[in-house]
C-alpha positions as CSV (number, residue, x, y, z in Angstrom):
1,M,-56.8,54.9,-49.6
2,G,-56.6,51.2,-47.3
3,E,-57.6,51.3,-43.9
4,T,-53.9,50.9,-43.0
5,D,-53.0,53.1,-45.0
6,A,-54.9,56.0,-43.4
7,F,-54.3,54.9,-39.8
8,T,-50.5,55.0,-40.5
9,L,-51.0,58.6,-41.7
10,L,-52.9,59.8,-38.7
11,T,-50.5,58.5,-36.5
12,I,-47.8,60.0,-38.4
13,A,-49.9,63.3,-38.4
14,C,-50.3,62.8,-34.8
15,L,-46.6,62.1,-34.0
16,T,-45.6,65.4,-35.7
17,V,-48.0,67.6,-33.9
18,V,-46.8,66.3,-30.7
19,T,-43.1,67.0,-31.5
20,V,-44.2,70.1,-32.9
21,L,-45.8,71.3,-29.9
22,T,-42.7,69.9,-27.3
23,R,-40.3,71.3,-29.3
24,C,-41.6,74.5,-29.4
25,F,-43.4,74.9,-25.6
26,F,-41.1,77.5,-24.5
27,F,-41.3,79.3,-27.2
28,L,-44.7,80.0,-26.7
29,S,-44.2,82.1,-23.6
30,D,-43.1,85.3,-23.5
31,K,-41.8,85.3,-20.1
32,P,-38.6,83.8,-19.4
33,W,-38.3,79.9,-18.0
34,S,-36.0,79.3,-15.2
35,L,-36.0,76.1,-13.7
36,P,-36.1,75.6,-9.9
37,G,-33.1,75.2,-8.1
38,W,-33.2,71.2,-7.2
39,A,-33.8,70.6,-11.0
40,Q,-30.8,72.2,-11.9
41,R,-28.9,70.5,-9.6
42,G,-30.4,66.9,-10.9
43,L,-30.0,67.5,-14.4
44,Q,-26.2,67.9,-13.3
45,Y,-26.3,64.3,-12.7
46,A,-28.1,62.9,-15.7
47,P,-25.4,62.3,-18.5
48,I,-23.8,60.1,-15.7
49,A,-26.5,58.6,-14.8
50,A,-27.7,57.5,-18.6
51,L,-24.3,56.7,-19.2
52,G,-24.6,54.3,-16.3
53,A,-27.9,52.8,-17.3
54,V,-26.2,51.9,-20.5
55,V,-23.0,50.8,-20.0
56,V,-23.6,49.0,-16.6
57,P,-25.9,46.3,-17.9
58,E,-23.4,45.4,-21.0
59,V,-20.1,45.0,-18.6
60,V,-21.9,42.4,-16.0
61,M,-24.7,41.3,-18.2
62,S,-24.8,38.6,-21.2
63,Q,-27.7,37.6,-23.1
64,G,-30.1,38.8,-20.2
65,A,-28.2,37.3,-17.4
66,L,-25.7,38.0,-15.3
67,I,-22.3,36.6,-15.9
68,A,-21.5,33.6,-14.0
69,T,-17.6,33.6,-14.4
70,W,-14.7,35.8,-14.3
71,Q,-13.2,34.9,-17.1
72,D,-14.6,37.3,-19.1
73,A,-12.6,39.9,-21.0
74,R,-15.1,43.2,-20.1
75,L,-14.2,42.7,-16.7
76,F,-10.3,42.9,-16.9
77,A,-10.7,45.7,-19.2
78,V,-13.0,47.8,-17.1
79,A,-11.2,47.4,-14.2
80,T,-7.7,48.4,-16.2
81,G,-9.8,51.6,-17.8
82,C,-11.3,52.5,-14.3
83,V,-7.3,52.0,-12.5
84,W,-5.7,54.4,-16.0
85,F,-8.6,56.5,-15.6
86,M,-7.6,57.1,-11.2
87,A,-4.1,57.7,-12.1
88,R,-4.1,60.0,-14.9
89,R,-7.4,61.4,-15.5
90,G,-7.9,60.6,-19.2
91,V,-10.7,59.8,-20.8
92,L,-8.7,58.7,-24.1
93,G,-6.5,56.9,-22.4
94,T,-9.0,54.9,-20.6
95,I,-10.6,54.0,-23.6
96,V,-7.3,52.9,-25.1
97,T,-6.1,51.1,-22.0
98,G,-9.7,49.5,-21.7
99,M,-9.6,48.4,-25.3
100,A,-5.8,46.9,-25.2
101,V,-6.4,44.7,-22.2
102,Y,-10.3,43.8,-23.9
103,L,-9.0,42.9,-27.4
104,P,-6.4,40.4,-26.9
105,L,-8.7,38.7,-24.2
106,K,-11.4,38.5,-26.2
107,L,-10.2,37.4,-29.8
108,G,-6.6,35.2,-28.3
109,L,-8.7,33.2,-25.4
110,G,-11.7,33.4,-26.8
111,W,-13.3,34.7,-23.4
């Protein structure tokens, strides 16, 4: 067994131990765990913050730089989707409306 193979096996073993410990950490104690109120309130905003962190850069950036033109299909699709959501509050309709604007602009006009 070469040095690289031993290092790889050691790394896998260490990552396995860390994964098992972090996933089983809450089961190691006999008393129930409860989060403080500030942490519970903060966790309510975590999904939308994560979604924003993924979606916003994808909409306003192209190849690592801010888009410099208004002729970008994503801008019009997002605007249309936002209007639909504010009016109807439906997620499926938001997606369909945004894609109905995005696809013709992207495929038809090449934006």
